[in-house]
TORNUZA-561618 format. One record per atom (N, C-alpha, C, O): x, y, z; residue in one letter. Coordinates in steps of 0.1 Angstrom, whole numbers, padded with zeros to 4 digits, always signed. Layout:
<mimis>
XYZA ...
</mimis>
This chain:
<mimis>
+0239-0145-0372M +0251-0138-0377M +0259-0148-0387M +0262-0144-0398M +0261-0160-0382T +0269-0169-0391T +0260-0173-0403T +0266-0176-0413T +0247-0174-0401S +0239-0177-0413S +0241-0166-0424S +0240-0169-0436S +0244-0154-0420F +0247-0143-0430F +0259-0147-0437F +0260-0145-0449F +0269-0151-0430V +0282-0155-0437V +0279-0166-0446V +0284-0167-0458V +0271-0176-0442W +0268-0188-0450W +0261-0183-0463W +0265-0188-0474W +0252-0174-0463K +0245-0169-0475K +0254-0160-0483K +0252-0159-0495K +0263-0153-0477C +0270-0142-0484C +0285-0145-0486C +0292-0136-0490C +0289-0158-0485E +0303-0160-0486E +0308-0158-0501E +0320-0156-0503E +0299-0158-0510R +0302-0155-0524R +0300-0140-0528R +0303-0136-0539R +0294-0133-0519M +0291-0119-0521M +0304-0110-0520M +0311-0112-0510M +0306-0102-0530R +0318-0094-0530R +0318-0084-0518R +0308-0077-0517R +0329-0084-0510A +0329-0075-0499A +0329-0061-0503A +0323-0052-0496A +0336-0057-0514D +0336-0043-0518D +0322-0038-0522D +0319-0026-0519D +0314-0047-0528R +0300-0043-0531R +0292-0041-0519R +0284-0032-0518R +0294-0049-0509L +0286-0048-0496L +0289-0035-0490L +0279-0028-0486L +0301-0031-0489V +0304-0018-0482V +0300-0006-0491V +0295+0004-0486V +0301-0008-0505A +0297+0003-0514A +0282+0005-0512A +0278+0017-0512A +0274-0005-0511I +0260-0003-0509I +0257+0004-0496I +0248+0013-0496I +0264+0001-0485L +0262+0008-0473L +0265+0023-0474L +0258+0031-0468L +0276+0026-0481L +0280+0039-0482L +0270+0047-0491L +0268+0059-0489L +0265+0041-0501M +0254+0047-0509M +0242+0050-0501M +0236+0061-0502M +0238+0041-0492L +0227+0043-0483L +0229+0055-0474L +0220+0062-0470L +0242+0056-0469Q +0245+0067-0460Q +0245+0080-0467Q +0240+0090-0461Q +0249+0081-0480R +0250+0093-0487R +0236+0098-0491R +0233+0110-0492R +0227+0089-0494R +0214+0092-0500R +0202+0089-0490R +0204+0081-0481R +0192+0096-0492E +0180+0093-0483E +0174+0079-0486E +0169+0072-0478E +0174+0076-0499Q +0168+0064-0504Q +0174+0059-0517Q +0178+0068-0525Q +0175+0046-0519V +0180+0041-0532V +0171+0030-0537V +0164+0024-0529V +0171+0027-0550T +0164+0016-0555T +0174+0006-0560T +0185+0008-0562T +0169-0007-0562A +0177-0017-0567A +0183-0014-0581A +0194-0017-0584A +0175-0006-0589T +0179-0002-0602T +0191+0008-0601T +0201+0006-0608T +0191+0017-0592E +0201+0026-0590E +0214+0019-0585E +0225+0022-0589E +0212+0010-0575V +0224+0002-0570V +0230-0006-0582V +0242-0006-0583V +0222-0012-0590A +0227-0020-0601A +0235-0011-0611A +0245-0015-0616A +0229+0001-0614H +0236+0009-0623H +0249+0014-0618H +0259+0014-0625H +0250+0018-0605E +0262+0024-0600E +0273+0013-0598E +0285+0016-0600E +0269+0001-0594L +0279-0009-0591L +0281-0019-0603L +0289-0028-0602L +0274-0016-0614E +0275-0024-0626E +0272-0039-0624E +0280-0047-0628E +0261-0041-0618V +0256-0055-0616V +0242-0056-0621V +0236-0045-0624V +0236-0068-0621S +0222-0069-0625S +0213-0064-0614S +0217-0064-0602S +0200-0061-0617E +0191-0057-0607E +0188-0068-0597E +0186-0066-0585E +0188-0080-0603R +0186-0092-0594R +0197-0093-0584R +0194-0096-0572R +0209-0091-0588T +0221-0092-0578T +0220-0080-0568T +0222-0083-0556T +0216-0068-0573A +0215-0057-0564A +0204-0059-0553A +0206-0057-0541A +0193-0065-0558R +0182-0067-0549R +0186-0078-0538R +0182-0077-0527R +0193-0089-0543R +0197-0099-0534R +0207-0094-0524R +0206-0098-0512R +0216-0085-0528D +0225-0079-0518D +0218-0071-0508D +0222-0071-0496D +0209-0063-0512L +0201-0054-0503L +0193-0063-0493L +0193-0060-0481L +0187-0073-0498E +0180-0082-0489E +0189-0089-0479E +0186-0091-0468E +0201-0093-0484A +0211-0100-0475A +0215-0091-0464A +0217-0095-0453A +0217-0078-0467L +0221-0068-0457L +0210-0068-0446L +0213-0067-0434L +0198-0067-0451S +0186-0066-0441S +0185-0079-0432S +0183-0078-0420S +0187-0090-0439V +0186-0103-0432V +0197-0104-0421V +0195-0110-0411V +0208-0098-0424A +0220-0099-0415A +0218-0091-0402A +0225-0093-0393A +0208-0082-0402G +0206-0074-0390G +0212-0060-0392G +0211-0051-0383G +0218-0057-0404I +0222-0043-0407I +0210-0035-0408I +0200-0040-0414I +0209-0022-0403P +0197-0015-0403P +0193-0010-0416P +0192+0003-0419P +0190-0019-0425V +0185-0016-0439V +0171-0021-0441V +0169-0033-0437V +0162-0013-0446Y +0148-0018-0448Y +0143-0013-0461Y +0147-0003-0466Y +0132-0020-0466S +0127-0017-0479S +0113-0009-0477S +0106-0012-0467S +0110-0001-0487L +0097+0006-0488L +0090+0001-0500L +0095+0005-0511L +0079-0006-0499P +0073-0012-0511P +0065-0002-0518P +0062+0009-0513P +0060-0005-0530G +0051+0003-0538G +0058+0014-0547G +0070+0015-0547G +0049+0022-0553R +0054+0033-0562R +0062+0043-0554R +0058+0046-0543R +0074+0046-0558G +0082+0056-0551G +0090+0049-0540G +0096+0056-0531G +0089+0036-0539G +0096+0028-0528G +0111+0027-0531G +0116+0032-0541G +0118+0019-0523G +0132+0017-0524G +0137+0011-0511G +0130+0005-0504G +0150+0014-0509W +0157+0009-0497W +0163+0021-0489W +0168+0030-0495W +0162+0020-0476R +0168+0031-0467R +0176+0025-0456R +0174+0013-0452R +0185+0033-0451L +0193+0029-0439L +0186+0036-0428L +0183+0048-0428L +0183+0028-0418L +0175+0033-0406L +0181+0047-0401L +0193+0047-0398L +0173+0057-0401G +0177+0070-0397G +0180+0079-0409G +0183+0091-0407G +0179+0073-0421G +0180+0082-0433G +0195+0084-0436G +0204+0078-0430G +0197+0094-0445A +0211+0097-0449A +0219+0103-0438A +0231+0104-0440A +0213+0107-0427R +0221+0113-0416R +0227+0102-0407R +0235+0105-0399R +0223+0089-0410T +0229+0078-0402T +0244+0077-0404T +0249+0078-0415T +0251+0076-0393D +0266+0074-0393D +0269+0059-0391D +0264+0053-0382D +0276+0053-0401L +0279+0039-0400L +0287+0036-0388L +0287+0024-0384L +0294+0045-0382S +0301+0042-0370S +0291+0041-0358S +0295+0037-0347S +0278+0043-0360G +0268+0041-0350G +0262+0027-0350G +0252+0025-0344G +0268+0018-0358L +0263+0004-0358L +0263-0002-0344L +0272+0001-0336L +0253-0011-0342T +0254-0018-0329T +0265-0028-0330T +0271-0031-0340T +0268-0034-0318A +0278-0044-0318A +0276-0056-0328A +0285-0060-0335A +0263-0061-0327G +0260-0072-0336G +0261-0068-0351G +0265-0076-0359G +0256-0056-0354E +0257-0051-0368E +0271-0050-0373E +0274-0053-0384E +0279-0044-0364A +0293-0042-0368A +0300-0056-0370A +0308-0057-0380A +0297-0065-0362R +0303-0079-0363R +0298-0085-0376R +0306-0092-0383R +0285-0084-0379A +0280-0090-0392A +0287-0084-0404A +0290-0091-0413A +0289-0071-0404L +0296-0064-0415L +0310-0070-0416L +0315-0073-0427L +0318-0070-0405F +0332-0074-0406F +0334-0089-0409F +0344-0093-0414F +0323-0097-0406L +0325-0111-0409L +0326-0114-0424L +0333-0123-0428L +0320-0106-0432V +0320-0108-0447V +0329-0098-0454V +0332-0100-0466V +0334-0088-0447A +0342-0078-0454A +0355-0075-0447A +0361-0064-0449A +0359-0083-0438G +0371-0081-0430G +0384-0086-0437G +0383-0091-0448G +0395-0084-0431P +0408-0088-0437P +0409-0103-0441P +0417-0106-0450P +0401-0112-0435A +0402-0126-0439A +0394-0128-0451A +0394-0140-0457A +0386-0118-0456S +0378-0120-0468S +0386-0117-0481S +0398-0114-0480S +0379-0117-0492T +0385-0113-0505T +0383-0098-0508T +0384-0094-0520T +0381-0090-0498A +0379-0076-0500A +0391-0070-0506A +0402-0074-0504A +0389-0059-0515T +0400-0052-0521T +0407-0044-0511T +0402-0041-0500T +0420-0040-0513P +0427-0032-0504P +0420-0019-0500P +0421-0015-0489P +0413-0013-0510A +0406+0000-0507A +0395-0003-0497A +0393+0005-0488A +0388-0014-0498V +0377-0017-0489V +0383-0020-0475V +0377-0015-0465V +0394-0027-0474K +0400-0030-0461K +0404-0017-0455K +0403-0016-0442K +0409-0008-0463A +0413+0005-0457A +0401+0012-0451A +0402+0018-0441A +0390+0012-0459A +0378+0019-0454A +0373+0012-0441A +0368+0019-0432A +0374-0001-0440L +0370-0008-0428L +0379-0005-0416L +0374-0004-0405L +0391-0003-0419R +0400+0001-0408R +0396+0015-0402R +0397+0017-0390R +0392+0024-0411K +0388+0037-0407K +0375+0035-0399K +0373+0042-0389K +0366+0027-0404L +0353+0025-0397L +0355+0019-0383L +0349+0023-0373L +0364+0009-0382V +0366+0003-0369V +0372+0013-0359V +0369+0011-0347V +0380+0022-0363R +0385+0032-0354R +0374+0042-0349R +0375+0048-0339R +0364+0043-0357A +0353+0052-0354A +0342+0045-0345A +0333+0051-0339A +0343+0032-0344L +0333+0024-0336L +0335+0028-0321L +0346+0031-0316L +0324+0027-0313P +0326+0029-0299P +0335+0018-0293P +0336+0007-0298P +0343+0022-0283E +0353+0013-0278E +0348-0001-0274E +0355-0011-0277E +0336-0002-0268P +0331-0016-0264P +0329-0025-0277P +0330-0037-0275P +0327-0019-0289F +0324-0027-0300F +0337-0030-0308F +0337-0040-0316F +0347-0022-0306R +0359-0022-0315R +0366-0036-0315R +0369-0041-0326R +0368-0041-0303E +0376-0053-0302E +0368-0065-0308E +0374-0073-0315E +0355-0065-0306Q +0347-0076-0312Q +0346-0075-0327Q +0346-0085-0334Q +0345-0063-0332A +0345-0061-0347A +0358-0065-0353A +0358-0072-0363A +0369-0062-0347E +0382-0066-0352E +0383-0082-0351E +0389-0088-0360E +0378-0088-0340A +0379-0102-0339A +0370-0109-0350A +0374-0119-0356A +0358-0103-0353A +0350-0108-0363A +0356-0108-0377A +0355-0117-0385A +0364-0097-0379A +0371-0096-0392A +0381-0107-0395A +0383-0110-0407A +0386-0113-0385T +0396-0124-0387T +0391-0137-0382T +0399-0146-0380T +0378-0139-0380S +0373-0151-0374S +0369-0162-0384S +0368-0173-0381S +0368-0158-0397V +0363-0167-0407V +0373-0167-0420V +0377-0156-0424V +0376-0178-0425V +0382-0180-0438V +0374-0188-0447V +0369-0199-0442V +0371-0184-0459V +0364-0192-0469V +0373-0198-0479V +0380-0190-0487V +0374-0211-0480D +0383-0218-0489D +0374-0226-0499D +0369-0236-0495D +0371-0221-0511P +0361-0227-0519P +0364-0240-0525P +0355-0247-0530P +0377-0244-0525Q +0381-0257-0531Q +0377-0268-0523Q +0380-0269-0511Q +0369-0278-0529H +0365-0290-0521H +0377-0300-0520H +0386-0300-0528H +0376-0308-0510W +0385-0320-0509W +0376-0331-0514W +0365-0334-0509W +0381-0338-0524G +0374-0349-0529G +0363-0344-0539G +0364-0333-0544G +0354-0353-0543S +0344-0349-0552S +0334-0339-0546S +0332-0339-0534S +0328-0331-0555G +0318-0321-0550G +0305-0328-0544G +0301-0338-0549G +0300-0322-0534R +0287-0326-0528R +0278-0315-0527R +0282-0303-0526R +0265-0318-0526P +0255-0307-0523P +0259-0300-0510P +0263-0306-0501P +0257-0286-0510E +0260-0279-0498E +0250-0282-0487E +0238-0281-0489E +0255-0286-0475P +0245-0289-0464P +0241-0277-0457P +0247-0266-0460P +0232-0278-0448R +0229-0267-0439R +0240-0264-0430R +0249-0272-0428R +0240-0252-0424A +0251-0248-0415A +0250-0258-0403A +0239-0261-0398A +0262-0263-0398P +0262-0272-0387P +0255-0266-0375P +0254-0254-0373P +0250-0275-0366R +0242-0271-0354R +0249-0261-0346R +0243-0251-0341R +0262-0263-0343Y +0269-0254-0333Y +0278-0244-0339Y +0287-0238-0332Y +0276-0241-0352L +0284-0231-0359L +0283-0217-0352L +0294-0211-0350L +0271-0212-0350D +0270-0199-0344D +0277-0198-0330D +0283-0188-0327D +0275-0208-0322E +0281-0208-0308E +0296-0208-0309E +0302-0201-0301E +0301-0215-0318L +0316-0216-0319L +0322-0203-0325L +0332-0198-0320L +0315-0197-0334Q +0320-0184-0339Q +0318-0173-0329Q +0327-0165-0328Q +0308-0174-0321E +0306-0164-0310E +0318-0165-0300E +0323-0155-0296E +0322-0178-0297A +0333-0180-0288A +0346-0175-0294A +0354-0169-0287A +0348-0176-0307V +0360-0171-0314V +0360-0156-0312V +0371-0150-0309V +0349-0149-0315I +0348-0135-0315I +0350-0129-0301I +0357-0119-0298I +0344-0136-0291L +0345-0131-0277L +0358-0135-0271L +0362-0130-0260L +0365-0145-0277G +0378-0149-0272G +0377-0157-0259G +0385-0155-0250G +0368-0167-0258V +0366-0175-0246V +0367-0189-0250V +0364-0194-0261V +0372-0197-0240Q +0373-0212-0242Q +0359-0218-0242Q +0350-0213-0236Q +0359-0231-0248V +0347-0238-0247V +0350-0253-0244V +0361-0258-0247V +0340-0259-0237R +0341-0274-0235R +0334-0280-0246R +0322-0278-0248R +0341-0288-0254L +0337-0293-0267L +0334-0308-0266L +0343-0316-0263L +0322-0312-0270G +0319-0326-0272G +0321-0329-0287G +0317-0322-0295G +0329-0340-0290Y +0332-0343-0304Y +0332-0358-0307Y +0336-0366-0299Y +0327-0361-0319V +0326-0375-0323V +0336-0376-0335V +0334-0370-0345V +0346-0385-0333D +0356-0387-0344D +0351-0395-0355D +0339-0400-0355D +0359-0397-0365R +0354-0405-0377R +0351-0419-0374R +0344-0426-0382R +0356-0425-0363K +0353-0438-0359K +0341-0439-0350K +0337-0450-0345K +0334-0428-0347G +0323-0428-0339G +0325-0427-0324G +0316-0428-0316G +0338-0425-0320R +0341-0423-0306R +0339-0409-0301R +0343-0399-0308R +0332-0407-0290E +0329-0394-0285E +0338-0390-0274E +0340-0398-0264E +0343-0378-0274T +0352-0373-0263T +0347-0359-0260T +0339-0353-0266T +0353-0355-0248E +0350-0341-0244E +0363-0335-0240E +0371-0341-0233E +0365-0322-0244R +0378-0315-0240R +0375-0300-0240R +0366-0295-0246R +0384-0293-0234T +0384-0279-0233T +0393-0273-0244T +0405-0277-0245T +0388-0265-0253V +0396-0259-0264V +0396-0244-0264V +0387-0238-0258V +0406-0239-0271H +0407-0224-0272H +0404-0221-0287H +0413-0222-0295H +0392-0217-0290P +0388-0215-0304P +0396-0203-0310P +0397-0192-0304P +0402-0206-0322L +0410-0195-0329L +0404-0190-0342L +0407-0179-0346L +0395-0198-0348G +0389-0193-0360G +0381-0204-0367G +0381-0216-0363G +0372-0200-0376I +0363-0209-0384I +0367-0209-0398I +0370-0198-0404I +0367-0220-0405V +0370-0221-0419V +0359-0229-0426V +0355-0240-0422V +0355-0223-0438A +0346-0231-0446A +0354-0236-0458A +0359-0229-0466A +0356-0249-0458K +0363-0256-0469K +0353-0262-0478K +0348-0273-0475K +0350-0256-0490G +0339-0261-0498G +0326-0261-0489G +0323-0251-0483G +0319-0272-0488P +0307-0273-0481P +0309-0276-0466P +0299-0277-0458P +0321-0279-0462V +0324-0284-0448V +0330-0273-0440V +0339-0265-0444V +0326-0271-0427W +0331-0261-0418W +0340-0267-0408W +0338-0279-0403W +0351-0260-0405Y +0361-0265-0395Y +0364-0254-0384Y +0363-0242-0387Y +0367-0259-0372L +0371-0251-0361L +0386-0253-0359L +0390-0264-0357L +0394-0242-0359L +0408-0243-0356L +0409-0239-0341L +0404-0228-0337L +0415-0247-0333S +0416-0245-0319S +0430-0248-0314S +0438-0256-0319S +0434-0241-0303H +0445-0245-0295H +0441-0254-0284H +0431-0251-0277H +0448-0265-0281T +0445-0274-0271T +0457-0277-0263T +0468-0272-0266T +0456-0285-0252Q +0468-0289-0244Q +0477-0297-0252Q +0489-0299-0248Q +0473-0303-0263D +0481-0311-0272D +0486-0303-0284D +0492-0309-0294D +0484-0290-0284G +0488-0282-0296G +0476-0278-0304G +0465-0280-0300G +0479-0273-0316Q +0468-0268-0324Q +0461-0280-0331Q +0467-0290-0335Q +0447-0280-0330R +0439-0291-0336R +0428-0285-0345R +0424-0273-0342R +0424-0293-0354T +0413-0289-0363T +0401-0298-0361T +0403-0311-0361T +0389-0293-0359F +0377-0301-0357F +0367-0298-0368F +0364-0286-0371F +0360-0309-0373R +0349-0306-0382R +0337-0302-0374R +0333-0309-0364R +0331-0291-0378V +0320-0286-0369V +0308-0295-0370V +0300-0295-0360V +0306-0302-0381D +0294-0311-0381D +0296-0323-0372D +0286-0331-0371D +0308-0325-0367R +0310-0337-0357R +0309-0332-0343R +0311-0340-0334R +0307-0319-0340V +0307-0314-0327V +0293-0318-0321V +0283-0315-0327V +0293-0324-0309S +0281-0329-0303S +0276-0320-0292S +0264-0321-0288S +0284-0312-0286S +0280-0302-0276S +0290-0291-0275S +0302-0293-0277S +0285-0279-0270V +0294-0268-0268V +0289-0261-0255V +0277-0258-0254V +0298-0259-0246E +0296-0252-0234E +0306-0240-0233E +0318-0243-0231E +0301-0228-0235V +0310-0217-0234V +0314-0213-0220V +0305-0213-0211V +0327-0211-0218T +0332-0207-0204T +0335-0192-0204T +0333-0185-0214T +0339-0188-0192A +0343-0174-0191A +0358-0172-0191A +0363-0161-0190A +0365-0183-0194D +0380-0183-0194D +0385-0178-0207D +0380-0182-0218D +0394-0169-0207P +0399-0163-0219P +0408-0173-0228P +0414-0182-0222P +0407-0171-0241V +0415-0179-0250V +0430-0176-0249V +0433-0164-0248V +0438-0186-0249Q +0452-0184-0249Q +0456-0185-0264Q +0457-0196-0269Q +0459-0174-0271R +0461-0173-0285R +0476-0174-0288R +0483-0166-0282R +0481-0183-0296P +0495-0184-0299P +0500-0170-0305P +0493-0164-0312P +0512-0166-0300E +0517-0154-0305E +0519-0154-0320E +0525-0163-0326E +0515-0143-0327G +0516-0142-0341G +0507-0151-0349G +0508-0152-0361G +0496-0157-0343F +0487-0165-0350F +0479-0158-0361F +0474-0147-0358F +0479-0163-0373D +0471-0157-0384D +0463-0168-0390D +0468-0179-0394D +0449-0167-0389L +0440-0177-0393L +0442-0181-0408L +0443-0193-0411L +0443-0172-0417A +0444-0175-0431A +0457-0183-0434A +0457-0192-0441A +0468-0178-0428E +0481-0184-0430E +0481-0198-0424E +0486-0208-0430E +0476-0200-0412S +0475-0213-0405S +0467-0223-0413S +0471-0234-0415S +0456-0218-0419W +0448-0227-0427W +0455-0231-0440W +0454-0243-0444W +0462-0222-0446R +0469-0225-0458R +0479-0237-0455R +0481-0246-0463R +0486-0236-0444E +0496-0246-0440E +0489-0260-0438E +0494-0270-0442E +0477-0259-0431I +0470-0272-0429I +0465-0278-0442I +0466-0290-0444I +0459-0269-0451A +0454-0274-0463A +0465-0280-0472A +0463-0290-0479A +0476-0273-0472D +0487-0278-0480D +0492-0291-0475D +0495-0300-0483D +0493-0293-0462E +0497-0306-0456E +0487-0317-0460E +0491-0328-0463E +0474-0314-0459V +0464-0324-0462V +0465-0328-0477V +0465-0340-0480V +0467-0318-0485D +0468-0321-0500D +0480-0329-0503D +0480-0338-0511D +0491-0327-0496R +0503-0335-0498R +0501-0349-0493R +0506-0358-0500R +0494-0351-0482R +0491-0365-0478R +0482-0372-0488R +0483-0384-0490R +0472-0365-0493R +0462-0371-0502R +0469-0374-0516R +0464-0382-0523R +0479-0366-0520T +0486-0368-0533T +0501-0369-0531T +0508-0360-0533T +0505-0381-0526P +0519-0382-0522P +0529-0384-0533P +0541-0383-0531P +0524-0388-0545V +0533-0391-0556V +0536-0378-0564V +0527-0371-0567V +0549-0376-0567E +0553-0364-0575E +0559-0369-0589E +0567-0378-0589E +0554-0362-0599A +0560-0364-0612A +0567-0351-0617A +0562-0340-0615A +0579-0353-0623Q +0586-0341-0628Q +0584-0341-0643Q +0583-0351-0650Q +0582-0329-0649A +0580-0328-0663A +0584-0314-0668A +0587-0305-0660A +0585-0313-0682V +0587-0300-0688V +0575-0298-0697V +0570-0307-0703V +0570-0285-0697C +0558-0282-0704C +0560-0270-0713C +0568-0261-0710C +0553-0270-0724T +0554-0258-0733T +0547-0246-0726T +0538-0248-0718T +0551-0234-0729P +0546-0222-0722P +0531-0221-0723P +0524-0217-0714P +0525-0225-0735D +0511-0223-0737D +0503-0235-0730D +0491-0234-0730D +0510-0245-0725G +0503-0255-0718G +0502-0253-0703G +0495-0260-0696G +0510-0244-0698V +0511-0241-0684V +0497-0237-0678V +0493-0241-0668V +0490-0228-0686G +0477-0223-0682G +0467-0235-0681G +0459-0235-0672G +0468-0244-0691L +0459-0256-0691L +0462-0264-0678L +0452-0269-0672L +0474-0266-0675L +0478-0274-0663L +0473-0267-0650L +0468-0274-0641L +0474-0254-0650R +0469-0247-0638R +0454-0249-0636R +0449-0252-0625R +0446-0248-0647R +0432-0250-0646R +0428-0264-0642R +0419-0266-0635R +0436-0274-0647M +0433-0288-0645M +0437-0293-0631M +0430-0301-0625M +0449-0288-0627L +0455-0294-0615L +0454-0285-0602L +0455-0290-0591L +0452-0272-0604G +0451-0264-0592G +0463-0264-0584G +0475-0262-0589G +0461-0266-0571G +0472-0266-0561G +0482-0278-0563G +0492-0279-0556G +0478-0288-0571R +0487-0300-0573R +0499-0297-0583R +0507-0306-0585R +0499-0285-0588L +0509-0281-0598L +0519-0271-0592L +0515-0261-0586L +0532-0273-0593E +0542-0264-0590E +0550-0260-0602E +0555-0269-0609E +0551-0247-0605V +0557-0243-0617V +0571-0238-0614V +0573-0230-0605V +0581-0243-0621G +0595-0239-0619G +0601-0230-0629G +0593-0223-0636G +0614-0230-0631P +0620-0221-0641P +0619-0226-0655P +0615-0237-0657P +0623-0218-0664S +0623-0221-0679S +0636-0229-0681S +0646-0228-0675S +0635-0238-0691T +0646-0246-0696T +0653-0239-0708T +0647-0230-0714T +0665-0243-0712P +0672-0237-0723P +0664-0237-0736P +0666-0229-0745P +0655-0247-0738D +0647-0248-0750D +0634-0241-0750D +0626-0242-0759D +0632-0233-0739G +0620-0225-0738G +0608-0231-0731G +0598-0224-0729G +0610-0244-0727R +0599-0250-0720R +0600-0247-0705R +0609-0240-0701R +0590-0251-0697V +0589-0247-0683V +0589-0260-0675V +0582-0270-0677V +0598-0260-0664E +0598-0272-0655E +0586-0271-0646E +0582-0261-0641E +0580-0283-0644V +0568-0284-0635V +0569-0296-0627V +0575-0306-0630V +0563-0296-0615V +0561-0308-0606V +0546-0310-0604V +0539-0300-0601V +0541-0322-0606I +0527-0325-0605I +0525-0336-0595I +0532-0346-0595I +0516-0334-0585R +0513-0344-0575R +0500-0352-0578R +0491-0347-0585R +0500-0365-0575G +0489-0373-0577G +0488-0384-0566G +0496-0385-0557G +0477-0392-0567H +0475-0403-0557H +0484-0414-0559H +0490-0419-0549H +0486-0420-0571T +0495-0431-0574T +0502-0428-0587T +0497-0419-0595T +0512-0436-0590E +0519-0434-0603E +0509-0437-0614E +0510-0431-0625E +0501-0447-0613Y +0492-0451-0623Y +0481-0441-0626Y +0479-0437-0638Y +0475-0436-0615T +0464-0425-0618T +0470-0413-0623T +0464-0406-0631T +0483-0409-0619L +0489-0397-0624L +0492-0399-0639L +0490-0389-0646L +0497-0410-0643A +0499-0413-0657A +0486-0412-0665A +0486-0406-0676A +0475-0417-0659G +0462-0416-0666G +0458-0401-0668G +0452-0398-0678G +0460-0393-0658E +0457-0379-0659E +0465-0372-0669E +0460-0363-0676E +0478-0376-0671L +0487-0368-0679L +0488-0373-0694L +0494-0367-0702L +0482-0385-0696A +0484-0392-0709A +0479-0383-0721A +0485-0384-0731A +0468-0376-0719W +0463-0369-0730W +0470-0355-0733W +0466-0348-0742W +0480-0352-0724L +0486-0339-0725L +0500-0340-0732L +0508-0331-0731L +0502-0351-0740T +0514-0353-0747T +0519-0342-0756T +0530-0339-0757T +0509-0335-0762E +0512-0324-0771E +0520-0313-0764E +0528-0306-0770E +0517-0311-0750W +0523-0300-0743W +0533-0304-0733W +0542-0297-0729W +0532-0317-0728L +0539-0321-0716L +0549-0333-0719L +0545-0343-0726L +0561-0333-0714E +0570-0344-0714E +0574-0348-0700E +0580-0340-0693E +0569-0360-0695V +0572-0364-0681V +0587-0369-0681V +0590-0378-0689V +0595-0364-0672T +0609-0368-0671T +0611-0378-0659T +0622-0384-0659T +0602-0379-0650G +0604-0388-0639G +0591-0388-0630G +0584-0378-0631G +0590-0398-0621P +0598-0410-0620P +0596-0420-0631P +0587-0419-0639P +0605-0430-0631Q +0604-0440-0642Q +0591-0447-0642Q +0585-0451-0652Q +0585-0449-0630G +0572-0456-0629G +0561-0449-0636G +0553-0456-0643G +0560-0436-0635V +0550-0429-0643V +0553-0430-0658V +0543-0431-0666V +0565-0429-0662R +0569-0430-0676R +0565-0444-0681R +0560-0445-0693R +0567-0454-0673D +0564-0468-0678D +0549-0469-0680D +0544-0475-0689D +0541-0464-0670H +0526-0464-0672H +0522-0456-0684H +0513-0461-0691H +0528-0445-0687L +0524-0437-0699L +0527-0445-0711L +0519-0446-0721L +0539-0452-0712A +0542-0460-0723A +0532-0472-0725A +0528-0475-0736A +0528-0478-0714S +0518-0489-0714S +0505-0484-0719S +0498-0490-0727S +0501-0472-0714I +0488-0466-0719I +0489-0463-0734I +0480-0466-0742I +0500-0458-0739G +0502-0455-0753G +0502-0467-0761G +0495-0467-0772G +0508-0478-0757S +0508-0491-0764S +0494-0496-0765S +0490-0502-0776S +0486-0496-0754A +0473-0501-0754A +0464-0493-0764A +0455-0498-0771A +0466-0479-0764L +0458-0471-0773L +0461-0474-0788L +0453-0475-0796L +0475-0476-0791V +0479-0480-0804V +0473-0493-0808V +0468-0495-0820V +0473-0503-0799A +0468-0516-0802A +0453-0516-0805A +0449-0523-0814A +0446-0507-0798R +0431-0507-0800R +0427-0499-0812R +0418-0503-0819R +0434-0488-0815Y +0429-0479-0825Y +0438-0477-0837Y +0436-0469-0846Y +0448-0486-0839R +0457-0485-0851R +0449-0487-0863R +0454-0486-0874R 
</mimis>
């Protein structure tokens, strides 16, 4: 199930549901028909159909002339008749924690109301069990395989049960503790488990988990907990610690888009100034590295503080003039 999320985290949730609804309406579809209706390439349509099948959704292919793809049971199949595992697989990639459009989320809410009662709670839990944050921390690295205990931990999140967790910290020390799993986050290529513990909320890298023992004890979920919002707060705090230096500047309106693309979450955009420029705050690792990043933006940007960043910019400018005059 989690392997499906791993493969499909870039797959549009609205396309996933649209394909299922096409299969329900028709007895059979081809990759060409799916591609035409959803305005994607045949290769993309075929990959999406195969991903649905791999996930355990009851979709299968008929090879040869006149072949195509069918939903098990034909066009009479009711999507509310999905098994528990199938419903969870669907909601993992198309639930409220995903990038699904509002229309798709509304359709999923209707679907979850139609599910048999025993499946409904797990489907809703699956919908909010995963957050995908594509931005890497640090330099990009090749995507690793899914960590060993990812499936077990996500199962515990969906079932709402505590686990006894073996964990190796960054210094190589191994500990064991009982945690209340609250959700799973993919941050670039790295997976994290958000948990409630006796010491408060904690985040664990899943690739450092050394053992998982699922218990029958229910998770104590903090009131009002929202996985996506909680992760945003954690990521923002980590980013602030990694980039503690702030520079204030004013930027021309046509340069703000460039800054957004270059700096991402390290840029805060403020109000306009009387001369038509825009106030911005930019975070960096040190005053020197921040000056180096901003030196080539002189055409659009004027750094107003702190003085240390301005001094480094002046020094860089003098060095450039001395070398290239």
